[in-house]
Structure formats: C-alpha cells, structure tokens
C-alpha positions as CSV (number, residue, x, y, z in Angstrom):
1,M,35.0,-33.1,13.1
2,E,36.6,-30.7,10.6
3,E,36.6,-32.0,7.1
4,M,40.1,-32.6,5.7
5,K,40.2,-33.0,2.0
6,Q,43.3,-34.3,0.2
7,Y,44.5,-34.3,-3.4
8,V,44.9,-37.8,-4.8
9,N,46.4,-39.6,-7.8
10,C,44.1,-41.3,-10.3
11,A,42.7,-44.5,-8.6
12,I,43.0,-46.5,-11.8
13,C,46.4,-45.7,-13.4
14,G,48.0,-44.0,-10.4
15,K,49.1,-40.9,-12.2
16,E,48.7,-37.3,-11.2
17,D,50.2,-35.4,-14.0
18,R,47.4,-35.6,-16.6
19,Q,44.3,-34.5,-14.5
20,V,42.1,-32.1,-16.5
21,P,39.4,-30.0,-14.8
22,F,36.1,-31.3,-16.0
23,A,33.4,-29.6,-13.9
24,T,32.5,-28.1,-10.5
25,D,29.1,-29.3,-9.1
26,F,26.5,-27.4,-7.1
27,S,28.2,-28.5,-3.8
28,G,31.6,-27.2,-4.9
29,N,33.1,-30.6,-5.6
30,H,35.8,-30.4,-8.3
31,I,35.5,-33.2,-10.8
32,V,38.6,-34.0,-12.9
33,L,39.3,-36.2,-15.9
34,C,42.4,-38.4,-16.0
35,A,43.6,-37.9,-19.6
36,R,45.7,-41.1,-19.3
37,C,42.9,-43.6,-18.6
38,G,39.7,-41.6,-18.8
39,L,38.5,-41.9,-15.2
40,L,36.3,-39.1,-13.9
41,F,36.7,-38.5,-10.1
42,R,36.6,-35.9,-7.4
43,N,39.8,-34.1,-6.5
44,P,40.3,-33.2,-3.7
45,Q,38.3,-35.7,-1.6
46,L,37.8,-36.7,2.0
47,D,39.7,-39.7,3.3
48,A,37.8,-43.0,3.4
49,K,37.0,-42.9,7.1
50,Q,35.5,-39.4,7.0
51,Q,33.6,-40.2,3.9
52,I,31.9,-43.2,5.6
53,E,31.2,-41.3,8.8
54,K,29.6,-38.4,6.8
55,L,27.5,-40.3,4.4
56,Y,26.7,-43.8,5.5
57,H,25.5,-43.8,9.1
58,G,21.8,-43.7,9.9
59,G,19.3,-43.1,7.1
60,D,15.8,-44.2,6.6
61,F,15.2,-47.9,6.4
62,P,12.4,-48.8,4.0
63,V,10.0,-50.3,6.6
64,Q,9.9,-51.1,10.3
65,K,8.0,-54.4,10.6
66,V,9.1,-57.8,9.4
67,E,5.9,-58.5,7.5
68,D,6.0,-55.1,5.7
69,Y,9.7,-55.6,4.9
70,E,9.1,-59.0,3.3
71,R,6.2,-57.6,1.3
72,Y,8.5,-54.7,0.2
73,L,11.2,-57.1,-0.8
74,D,8.8,-59.5,-2.6
75,H,7.6,-56.5,-4.7
76,L,11.2,-55.6,-5.6
77,A,11.9,-59.3,-6.4
78,K,9.3,-59.2,-9.1
79,R,11.4,-56.9,-11.2
80,K,12.3,-58.7,-14.4
81,V,15.9,-57.4,-14.5
82,L,16.7,-59.1,-11.2
83,E,15.2,-62.5,-12.4
84,E,17.0,-62.3,-15.7
85,T,20.3,-61.4,-14.1
86,F,20.3,-64.4,-11.8
87,Q,19.2,-66.7,-14.6
88,L,22.2,-65.6,-16.6
89,I,24.6,-65.9,-13.7
90,E,23.4,-69.4,-12.8
91,K,23.6,-70.5,-16.5
92,V,27.2,-69.3,-16.8
93,L,28.2,-70.6,-13.3
94,G,26.3,-73.8,-13.7
95,R,25.1,-73.9,-10.1
96,Q,24.0,-71.9,-7.1
97,G,26.3,-71.5,-4.1
98,R,27.8,-69.0,-1.7
99,L,26.9,-65.3,-2.5
100,F,28.6,-62.3,-0.9
101,D,26.8,-58.9,-1.5
102,V,29.3,-56.1,-0.9
103,G,27.4,-52.9,0.0
104,C,24.1,-54.8,0.5
105,G,22.1,-51.7,1.5
106,G,18.5,-52.7,2.4
107,G,19.2,-56.4,1.7
108,E,17.1,-56.7,-1.5
109,I,19.6,-58.8,-3.4
110,L,20.3,-61.0,-0.4
111,Y,16.6,-61.7,0.1
112,F,16.0,-62.5,-3.6
113,A,19.0,-64.8,-3.8
114,K,18.2,-66.6,-0.6
115,K,14.7,-67.4,-1.9
116,R,16.3,-68.8,-5.1
117,G,18.4,-71.2,-3.0
118,W,21.7,-69.3,-2.6
119,K,23.6,-69.3,0.7
120,V,24.0,-65.6,1.2
121,E,26.1,-63.2,3.3
122,G,26.4,-59.4,3.1
123,L,28.6,-56.5,4.0
124,D,27.8,-52.8,4.5
125,V,29.1,-49.8,6.4
126,N,25.6,-48.6,7.6
127,S,25.3,-50.3,11.0
128,S,21.6,-49.4,11.4
129,F,20.7,-51.1,8.2
130,I,22.8,-54.2,9.1
131,S,21.0,-54.8,12.4
132,K,17.6,-54.6,10.7
133,I,18.5,-57.0,8.0
134,Q,19.9,-59.5,10.5
135,N,16.9,-59.2,12.8
136,M,14.2,-59.3,10.2
137,L,15.7,-61.7,7.6
138,Q,18.1,-63.8,9.7
139,I,20.8,-63.2,7.1
140,P,24.5,-62.8,8.2
141,V,25.6,-59.2,7.4
142,Y,28.9,-57.8,8.5
143,S,29.8,-54.2,9.4
144,G,32.8,-52.6,7.8
145,T,34.7,-52.3,4.5
146,L,35.7,-55.1,2.2
147,L,39.5,-54.7,2.8
148,E,39.0,-55.4,6.5
149,F,37.6,-58.9,6.0
150,S,38.8,-62.4,5.2
151,F,36.9,-65.7,5.0
152,E,37.9,-69.3,5.2
153,E,35.7,-70.4,2.4
154,P,35.7,-68.7,-1.0
155,F,32.5,-67.5,-2.7
156,D,30.8,-68.6,-5.9
157,L,29.4,-65.1,-6.6
158,I,30.3,-61.7,-5.3
159,V,28.0,-58.8,-6.1
160,L,28.9,-55.1,-6.4
161,S,25.7,-53.4,-7.2
162,H,26.3,-49.7,-7.5
163,V,29.3,-49.9,-5.1
164,I,32.5,-49.8,-7.2
165,E,31.9,-46.0,-7.9
166,H,31.8,-45.3,-4.1
167,V,35.2,-46.8,-3.1
168,Q,38.3,-44.7,-3.2
169,N,40.7,-47.5,-4.4
170,P,38.8,-49.8,-6.8
171,R,42.0,-51.7,-7.7
172,K,42.6,-52.8,-4.1
173,E,38.9,-53.8,-3.8
174,L,39.1,-55.8,-7.0
175,R,42.3,-57.6,-5.9
176,K,40.6,-58.5,-2.6
177,I,37.6,-59.8,-4.5
178,H,39.8,-62.0,-6.6
179,D,41.2,-63.5,-3.4
180,L,37.7,-64.2,-2.1
181,L,36.3,-65.8,-5.2
182,K,36.5,-69.5,-6.2
183,D,38.7,-70.1,-9.3
184,D,35.6,-70.4,-11.4
185,G,33.6,-67.8,-9.4
186,I,31.8,-64.8,-10.8
187,L,32.0,-61.1,-10.0
188,F,28.8,-59.2,-10.9
189,V,29.3,-55.4,-11.2
190,S,26.7,-52.8,-12.0
191,T,27.6,-49.1,-12.0
192,P,26.5,-45.8,-13.6
193,N,27.7,-45.2,-17.1
194,M,28.9,-41.6,-17.4
195,G,29.5,-42.1,-21.1
196,S,25.8,-43.0,-21.7
197,L,23.7,-40.8,-24.0
198,S,21.6,-39.7,-20.9
199,S,24.7,-38.6,-19.0
200,R,26.2,-36.8,-22.1
201,L,23.0,-34.9,-22.6
202,K,23.0,-33.8,-19.0
203,N,26.6,-32.7,-19.3
204,I,25.6,-30.4,-22.2
205,Q,22.5,-29.1,-20.3
206,N,24.8,-28.2,-17.3
207,R,27.4,-26.5,-19.5
208,L,24.6,-24.4,-21.0
209,K,23.5,-23.5,-17.5
210,L,20.1,-25.1,-18.0
211,K,20.2,-27.0,-14.7
212,R,19.7,-25.3,-11.3
213,R,21.8,-27.9,-9.4
214,R,24.8,-28.2,-11.7
215,F,26.2,-31.6,-12.4
216,K,23.9,-33.2,-9.8
217,H,23.8,-36.4,-11.8
218,F,27.4,-37.1,-10.8
219,A,26.3,-37.4,-7.1
220,A,29.9,-36.4,-6.4
221,D,29.4,-36.3,-2.6
222,H,28.8,-40.1,-2.6
223,H,31.1,-41.2,-5.4
224,L,34.8,-41.6,-6.2
C-alpha cells in the first residue's frame, strides 16, 4: 500500500497557523512545534489506519511458553516503581476494582495488577500479542483502538502507559476515557518528557551534528 501522508492541525489546540519547523529526523520525518500550545508533533503524518498497519502488527513476543512468560512477568513485577505506583493509586482511590490497560503491549501491567487483586481487562492493536496474552494468562484483551469500544460498566482505573504520545487525537481519546471512568475513577498516564534535561541535551547534540541518527530520541515513526 502506498503511504499517503497528510498535513494536520495541532492535535491539542486545533490551530495550523503557528507551526514552527523544529527538526527533521534521520528517517525524514518533519517535526514541528506549535507556537500556540507548545506541542511537538510530526507534520505531515500517516492517517491512523496506515500508521497501525505499518507499525503495530506482528513483532517479537517476549517468550513462547506459559511458564517462561510468567517468570518473565514476575521478574518485571519486582520493579520498585510498579509497586510504588500501585500503592499510591490504591491509597488515593481507596480500593481496588476494575482496571483497563489501553495499549497493554506484552501484558506486564495486567499481570501485575491481577496478582494484586484487580479485575483487569486490556486493549491493544497488535493482534498477535493479544492472542498470546489471552491464551497464556487468561486475561480478556480486546483488539482495536479505544474510540471503537464501549462498556456497560465503568472502570475504577484506566492506564495509559506510554500510549498517549502514539495516538493522533489525544483530546478525543481523553474524552472517551472520561466517559469510561467512574466519577471518582483515576486515569494513570506515563509519557516521555521532551522537556527533560536528557531530551534537551540530546537536542543540542543533534543540532551540533554529534549524533549519527539525528533526533532518534523522538522516535517520530511511532509517535504523534
């Protein structure tokens, strides 16, 4: 299929008249800065369907056997940051309940939360990963994008772990999440910080042409 890229307005403020060229990465992606709201994004970009078909089908699953998979997940679950994150969420929420992991990938968060007592469900666009999670862990995982789904019961916790930067319309996604959450539910979001000291230093290195693969840290092929 021929790739068809299109120019888009800023996904946050919706404007198109204040886009400032920021960088061109090693793959030829043009990254612009919205001078109105500060969002960095690719422009032009593939439409959502082509983006999913290009990037998120297939791939290498971490392991192939159930016992190896559980050992792999148990090892990840020992990470202190995951334990501390759920302790904080449960303290603020005051309970465990229904968890929905959007962009659940290899199922690490689903597995960890289920062992803590949460009732978990997941969503991803990678069908090969989904089938393995369902077969190995017996956890319900749905195939598709968030905007395609509705549920009868709201969720206590929705997780977007390194997902929000991948979607082309974050505002629509967040409005959908608002509808899926209980009134006192929690949305947990983690995302790269392009204003961090590390990212700013990498920007300087790239502008000084000290990096062979220019602006690789933006991972623009995968991101907004």
